[in-house]
C-alpha positions as CSV (number, residue, x, y, z in Angstrom):
1,M,0.0,0.0,0.1
2,S,1.5,3.6,-0.9
3,P,1.6,6.2,1.5
4,D,-1.2,8.1,-0.2
5,Q,-3.1,5.1,0.2
6,T,-3.0,4.7,4.0
7,P,-6.3,4.5,5.8
8,R,-6.9,7.6,8.2
9,V,-6.8,5.9,11.9
10,E,-9.2,7.6,14.4
11,I,-8.7,8.0,17.8
12,P,-11.1,8.2,20.8
13,R,-11.7,11.3,22.5
14,V,-13.9,13.4,24.8
15,L,-16.6,15.1,22.9
16,T,-18.2,17.2,25.5
17,D,-19.4,17.3,29.0
18,L,-23.1,17.0,28.8
19,D,-23.7,18.3,32.5
20,D,-21.4,21.4,31.4
21,R,-23.3,21.8,28.3
22,V,-26.7,21.9,30.2
23,A,-25.6,24.4,32.9
24,R,-24.0,26.6,30.0
25,S,-27.0,27.0,28.2
26,A,-29.8,29.6,29.0
27,P,-32.5,28.2,31.1
28,D,-35.1,28.8,28.4
29,E,-33.4,27.3,25.7
30,S,-34.8,24.6,23.9
31,G,-34.2,22.3,21.1
32,A,-30.8,20.6,20.1
33,L,-28.2,22.0,22.7
34,W,-25.3,20.0,21.5
35,R,-25.1,17.6,18.1
36,L,-22.3,15.0,16.8
37,A,-20.6,16.4,13.9
38,E,-17.4,14.6,13.6
39,S,-16.8,13.9,9.7
40,G,-16.8,10.2,8.9
41,R,-19.1,9.0,11.7
42,Q,-21.6,6.1,11.6
43,L,-23.8,7.4,14.4
44,D,-25.9,10.1,15.0
45,A,-26.2,12.0,18.6
46,N,-28.2,15.0,19.9
47,L,-28.7,16.7,23.2
48,V,-31.9,17.9,23.4
49,R,-33.9,20.2,25.8
50,L,-37.6,20.5,26.1
51,P,-39.0,23.0,28.2
52,P,-41.3,22.3,31.2
53,G,-44.7,20.9,30.3
54,T,-44.0,20.3,26.6
55,R,-43.9,17.5,24.6
56,V,-42.6,15.8,21.6
57,G,-46.1,14.5,19.9
58,E,-46.6,10.6,19.2
59,H,-44.5,9.5,16.1
60,A,-42.9,6.1,15.0
61,E,-39.5,5.9,13.5
62,N,-39.8,3.4,11.0
63,D,-36.4,3.1,10.1
64,L,-33.9,3.5,13.0
65,D,-33.5,2.1,16.6
66,V,-32.9,5.0,18.8
67,L,-31.5,5.3,22.3
68,L,-32.3,7.9,25.0
69,L,-30.5,9.0,28.1
70,V,-32.1,11.3,30.5
71,V,-29.4,13.6,31.6
72,A,-31.6,16.2,33.8
73,G,-35.1,17.1,34.4
74,G,-37.7,14.4,34.2
75,G,-40.9,13.5,32.4
76,E,-42.4,10.7,30.8
77,V,-42.3,8.3,27.5
78,E,-45.9,7.2,26.0
79,D,-45.8,4.2,24.3
80,G,-48.8,4.5,21.8
81,L,-50.6,2.0,23.5
82,G,-51.6,4.3,26.4
83,G,-48.6,2.9,28.5
84,R,-46.3,5.6,30.1
85,Q,-43.1,5.3,31.9
86,A,-41.6,7.8,34.1
87,L,-38.2,9.2,33.0
88,V,-35.7,10.3,35.6
89,P,-32.1,11.6,35.3
90,K,-29.8,8.5,34.1
91,A,-32.6,6.6,32.7
92,L,-31.7,5.0,29.7
93,V,-34.6,4.0,27.1
94,W,-34.5,1.8,24.1
95,L,-37.0,3.1,21.3
96,P,-37.1,0.4,18.7
97,R,-37.4,1.1,15.3
98,T,-41.5,0.9,14.4
99,S,-42.6,1.5,17.8
100,R,-45.2,4.3,18.5
101,R,-43.7,6.9,21.1
102,A,-44.0,10.4,22.6
103,L,-42.1,12.2,25.2
104,R,-43.5,14.7,27.8
105,A,-41.3,17.1,29.9
106,G,-42.0,17.2,33.6
107,P,-42.0,20.6,35.5
108,E,-38.3,20.8,35.5
109,G,-38.2,20.2,31.7
110,L,-36.3,17.3,30.2
111,V,-32.6,17.0,28.7
112,Y,-31.8,13.9,26.8
113,L,-29.2,12.5,24.7
114,T,-30.1,10.3,21.8
115,V,-28.0,8.1,19.7
116,H,-28.7,6.1,16.7
117,R,-27.2,5.0,13.6
118,R,-26.8,7.9,11.1
119,R,-29.2,8.4,8.3
120,P,-28.2,8.5,4.9
121,G,-27.7,12.2,3.4
122,M,-31.2,13.9,3.4
123,G,-32.6,14.3,-0.2
124,V,-35.9,14.6,-2.0
125,G,-37.0,11.1,-3.9
126,M,-33.7,9.1,-2.6
127,R,-35.1,6.8,-0.4
128,P,-38.1,4.4,-1.2
129,L,-40.8,4.6,1.2
130,S,-41.4,1.4,3.3
131,A,-44.6,-0.5,2.6
132,E,-46.2,0.9,5.6
133,R,-45.5,4.4,4.8
134,A,-46.2,3.8,1.1
135,A,-49.8,2.3,2.1
136,P,-52.8,4.9,1.7
137,G,-53.1,5.9,5.5
138,G,-50.0,4.3,6.6
139,E,-48.3,6.1,9.2
140,E,-45.2,8.5,8.5
141,G,-42.4,8.5,11.2
142,G,-39.5,10.3,11.5
143,E,-38.6,13.6,10.4
144,G,-41.5,14.9,8.2
145,P,-41.3,16.6,5.1
146,C,-42.1,19.7,6.6
147,M,-38.7,20.0,7.7
148,L,-37.3,20.1,4.3
149,D,-37.1,23.7,4.3
150,R,-34.5,23.5,7.2
151,V,-32.1,21.6,5.1
152,C,-29.4,23.9,3.3
153,P,-29.3,23.2,-0.3
154,A,-25.5,23.9,-0.7
155,C,-24.0,21.9,2.2
156,G,-27.0,19.7,3.4
157,R,-26.8,20.7,6.8
158,M,-30.4,20.7,8.8
159,N,-30.8,24.4,10.7
160,E,-31.9,24.0,14.4
161,R,-34.2,26.8,14.1
162,P,-37.3,26.9,11.4
163,G,-37.6,30.0,9.4
164,P,-36.3,31.9,6.7
165,G,-32.9,33.0,6.8
166,A,-29.4,31.4,6.1
167,C,-27.5,28.1,6.6
168,E,-26.1,28.2,10.2
169,R,-22.9,26.4,8.8
170,C,-22.4,28.1,5.3
171,G,-24.8,31.3,5.1
172,E,-26.3,29.8,1.8
173,P,-30.2,31.1,1.6
174,L,-32.4,28.7,2.7
175,P,-35.6,27.7,0.7
176,A,-38.7,29.5,1.7
177,P,-40.9,27.5,4.0
178,G,-43.5,25.2,2.1
179,S,-41.7,25.6,-0.9
180,V,-39.8,22.1,-0.8
């Protein structure tokens, strides 16, 4: 193997201190507080804060298993069948693909880390629908198409905040909401 064909060797490293990341964020800051952004990764991870009393509505993720680790605060996870389980700090939850689920933040809010296999690059019409999602009336899971206006057409990054403007990474203008 020639020197220019030598495979790149990655080394383990500490990426962030989750408790410090939460402590440094504004108390009313919601959404992603941190994202795994290393190039060449096979995983995605997000540190997310839900303000007190808010929820992530019921949905299914048809393609990916997700691990959820509660970092701070608390709340509950609903299983889509009427069951509820308490979420407390250090609770580790497996959200199997195809499962229905919803999250609700408690009175202190909810901060959690999600980890899952990285999705292939987002693109319109590039991934076939599963049979369930393609069927009339089938449930749609994962990130809905309404979020496509947050994806930068130049670099492919999904912006944290909705609305018109420019890409948070490269500055390229974003599509107008509803135009994608």
